[in-house]
Each structure stands twice: as C-alpha cells, then as structure tokens.
C-alpha positions as CSV (number, residue, x, y, z in Angstrom):
1,M,30.1,9.3,-11.9
2,R,28.3,7.7,-8.9
3,T,25.0,9.1,-7.6
4,D,22.9,7.7,-4.8
5,A,19.2,7.7,-5.1
6,F,16.8,7.3,-2.2
7,I,13.6,5.5,-3.1
8,H,10.4,5.6,-1.0
9,I,7.8,2.9,-1.6
10,A,4.4,2.6,0.1
11,I,1.6,0.1,-0.2
12,R,-1.6,1.7,-1.3
13,D,-4.2,0.9,1.3
14,L,-2.6,-2.2,3.0
15,L,-5.7,-2.7,5.3
16,L,-8.1,-2.6,2.3
17,G,-5.8,-4.8,0.3
18,V,-5.9,-7.4,3.0
19,E,-9.7,-7.4,3.0
20,L,-10.0,-7.6,-0.8
21,K,-7.5,-10.5,-0.8
22,E,-9.6,-12.3,1.8
23,A,-13.0,-11.4,0.2
24,P,-12.5,-10.6,-3.5
25,R,-16.3,-10.3,-3.9
26,L,-16.0,-6.9,-2.1
27,S,-14.1,-5.4,-5.0
28,G,-16.1,-2.5,-6.4
29,C,-18.2,-2.2,-3.2
30,P,-18.2,0.7,-0.7
31,V,-16.0,-0.8,2.1
32,I,-14.6,0.8,5.2
33,I,-12.1,-0.7,7.6
34,G,-12.9,0.2,11.1
35,T,-11.2,-0.3,14.5
36,G,-14.3,-2.0,16.0
37,P,-15.5,-5.6,15.3
38,A,-17.0,-6.4,11.9
39,G,-20.5,-5.0,11.5
40,V,-20.3,-3.0,14.8
41,K,-20.9,0.8,14.5
42,K,-18.1,1.7,17.0
43,G,-14.6,2.8,16.4
44,D,-12.9,4.9,13.8
45,V,-12.5,4.5,10.1
46,V,-8.9,3.7,9.2
47,A,-9.3,2.8,5.5
48,V,-11.8,3.4,2.7
49,S,-12.3,1.9,-0.7
50,P,-12.6,4.2,-3.7
51,E,-16.3,3.5,-3.8
52,A,-16.7,4.5,-0.1
53,K,-14.5,7.6,-0.7
54,A,-16.9,8.6,-3.6
55,L,-19.7,8.5,-1.0
56,G,-17.9,11.1,1.1
57,L,-16.4,8.7,3.6
58,R,-12.8,9.2,4.8
59,P,-10.3,7.8,7.3
60,G,-10.5,9.4,10.7
61,M,-14.3,9.7,10.9
62,S,-16.2,7.6,13.3
63,V,-17.7,4.4,12.0
64,R,-21.1,5.5,13.3
65,K,-20.9,8.8,11.3
66,A,-19.8,6.9,8.2
67,V,-22.8,4.5,8.4
68,K,-25.1,7.4,9.0
69,A,-23.8,9.2,5.9
70,A,-23.8,6.0,3.7
71,P,-26.0,3.2,5.2
72,E,-25.0,0.8,2.3
73,V,-21.3,0.8,3.4
74,I,-19.8,-2.5,4.3
75,I,-17.9,-2.4,7.6
76,R,-14.9,-4.7,8.1
77,P,-12.5,-4.9,11.0
78,V,-8.7,-4.4,10.9
79,R,-7.1,-7.8,10.3
80,Y,-3.8,-7.4,12.1
81,E,-2.4,-10.8,11.6
82,A,-3.2,-10.9,7.9
83,S,-1.8,-7.3,7.5
84,E,1.4,-8.4,9.2
85,A,1.7,-11.5,6.9
86,L,1.3,-9.3,3.8
87,S,3.8,-6.8,5.2
88,E,6.4,-9.6,5.7
89,G,5.9,-10.6,2.1
90,F,6.3,-7.0,1.0
91,F,9.6,-6.6,2.9
92,D,10.8,-9.9,1.7
93,I,10.4,-8.7,-1.9
94,L,12.1,-5.4,-1.1
95,G,15.0,-7.3,0.6
96,R,15.4,-9.4,-2.6
97,S,15.6,-6.2,-4.7
98,F,17.7,-3.9,-2.5
99,Q,20.5,-4.4,0.0
100,D,19.5,-1.6,2.4
101,V,15.8,-1.3,3.3
102,E,14.6,1.0,6.1
103,S,11.1,0.2,7.3
104,L,8.6,2.9,8.1
105,G,5.9,0.7,9.7
106,L,4.0,-2.1,8.0
107,D,3.4,-0.5,4.7
108,E,6.3,1.7,3.6
109,A,10.1,1.8,3.3
110,F,13.1,3.7,2.1
111,M,15.8,2.1,0.0
112,A,19.1,3.4,-1.3
113,S,20.3,2.7,-4.8
114,M,23.6,3.5,-6.4
115,L,23.1,5.0,-9.8
116,R,25.9,4.7,-12.3
117,G,25.7,7.5,-14.9
118,S,23.8,10.6,-14.1
119,M,20.3,11.8,-13.3
120,P,17.5,12.1,-15.8
121,G,17.7,14.8,-18.5
122,S,21.4,14.2,-19.3
123,A,22.8,12.1,-22.1
124,A,24.2,9.4,-19.8
125,D,21.3,8.4,-17.6
126,E,21.6,4.6,-18.0
127,G,21.9,4.3,-14.2
128,Y,18.6,6.1,-13.7
129,A,17.0,3.9,-16.4
130,A,18.3,0.8,-14.7
131,A,17.0,1.8,-11.3
132,K,13.6,2.6,-12.8
133,K,13.6,-0.9,-14.5
134,Q,14.5,-2.5,-11.1
135,I,11.7,-0.6,-9.3
136,A,9.1,-1.5,-12.0
137,A,10.1,-5.2,-11.7
138,M,9.8,-5.1,-7.9
139,Q,6.4,-3.4,-8.1
140,S,5.3,-6.1,-10.5
141,R,6.4,-8.9,-8.1
142,I,4.5,-7.2,-5.2
143,R,1.4,-7.0,-7.4
144,T,1.7,-10.5,-8.7
145,E,2.8,-12.3,-5.5
146,L,0.8,-10.3,-2.9
147,G,-2.0,-8.6,-4.9
148,L,-0.9,-5.2,-3.5
149,H,-0.4,-1.9,-5.4
150,T,2.4,0.4,-4.4
151,T,3.5,3.9,-5.1
152,V,7.2,4.9,-5.5
C-alpha cells in the first residue's frame, strides 16, 4: 500500500538563531530583534528570546514599549543577509533529504514523502517509521550544520 505524507518543517526563531550564532554570548539573555538599527528604540519587535518572553515581551509590540517594560533587554537589528544565508543552508539540507520541497518564506517548507506500509497504529507501519527516521536525521543535520532548531 502506498500512502503520501505531507511534512511541514519550520525553523524556530530564524532571526534569533542568526543573532545567537553571530554572538553566542547572548544565549540566556533577554534579547529582542527589532526592525530599527541596533540599540535604537524605534521599530517593531519581530523576535524575542525565551528570556525576553518571560519578561512579557512579544513580537508585534514596539521596541520603545518593550524597552519601557524591560529596560535590561538587549536590542538587536534584523540581519537580513545572515538570515538569507542560513535559510539557503536550511533549504540545501531539505533538498538533500527530499525531492519535492515547497518553500514558504525563509524559514519554513512543505515536503511530500511516499510511505510504504501504512499509517501509525497498524501492524505494518514501517513506512511511517522510516519517514520519522529520515526527518529526525534531517533535523539533526540542520541543528549540527546550522545551529538551528526546527519543528516538524
């Protein structure tokens, strides 16, 4: 029996991942990525670290409001070129793992996978198990080669 599976993968916080790759010392700090220049209290928040989220900060709020709510927050600008470079690496890894990859922006995609066997919960789910193994290996490559975490 042949069954097609559609897989959605997304990078968790590409913009924050770029910043932490460029400045690992910021890991564990309350960081926001804003649309204005670094250190400038203009623009909007587009990404927040878990530590900044714990302070009540969230994407979509103004940088000025975020700084007022949490003066200790570190403001970093969006690094477009670095984000695009990591995105290219992400899609390169996806392309090595799956034939058909449909991009949904810089940080997410859909892939199709043919499963031989049947879906989980039945006796013959080796196709599903093989697809899960392929996905886990792909996520591991993305984490190892690019330092990014994904959700599938």
